[in-house]
Structure formats: structure tokens, C-alpha cells
N, C-alpha and C positions, 0 to 999 in steps of 0.2 A: 255261622254268619257272624261277620264282625259288627260290632255295635259302633256305628260312626259317631254317635252322639257323645260317646264317652271321651273321644278324642278333641271334640270341639270346646276350646277354651275362649272366655271372654278376655279382653285385654286388661293388663295390670293397671289399675287406676292410681293416679297421683293424688297426693293431698292438695286440697284447695289452698290458696293464699289465706293465711290466718285460721287454718282448720286441719282436720284429719279425716282420713277415710279408713274405716275398719272393715276389711274383707274377710268373709268366712272361707273364701276360696275363689276360683275362677272357672268352676264348671257349672253346668246346668242346674239352676236352683240356688246356687250360691248367693250370698247377699253382700251388699256393700252399704255400710251405715255411715253417714256424714255427720260430723259435729264441727262446731266452730269455737274459736278461743273465746274466753271471757271478754265481754264487751262487743262481740260480733254475733250476728244472727245468720241463720242459714236461709237462703233464698233459693227456692225450688224444692225438689223431693228430697227428703232426708234419707231415703232408702232406694236402692236400685237392685234389680235381680238379674242374674245371668240367665239369658234366654237360649232356646234351642238353636237359634240362628248364630250364636256366638257374639251376640251384641248385648250390652247392658240396657235394661228398660230405663225409661225416663231420660231427661236431659241432665247432664252434670250441673249440680247445684254450685253456689259460690257464697262466699261470706261477705256480709255487708256490716259496716260498722253501725251499732245501734245509736239511736238518737238523731 
């Protein structure tokens, strides 16, 4: 039997403006960790997980200037 889950990939994520996304991969269970540049703060979830439906969990966060 072919494992269909092994072929399902989540999209490659782009860095947010004034930040970075660090992906462990694009397959089921892989994680994406978001960070912002100095002087900016993350708004939303800092971590997203690749799910079995090929979608990332949570909404894409963004960086907002502090202060």
C-alpha cells in the first residue's frame, strides 16, 4: 500500500516583513518558527505545524514595530 501522507507537503513559507521563518521541513509534523528583527514583535502564533491535510496550522503571523 502506498502511503499518501508521505507525499503531502505544506507550502514553502516566506519570511514576514522585518522577520524570518525557520522551517524544519514541509512534511507532516514539521514546524515553522517565526521571529522578528530587533525592535519588532511577532503578532500571532510564533509556531506553525504542517498538518496531514497539507496546510499549516494557525494563521501566518506578522511583525509589528514595538512601541
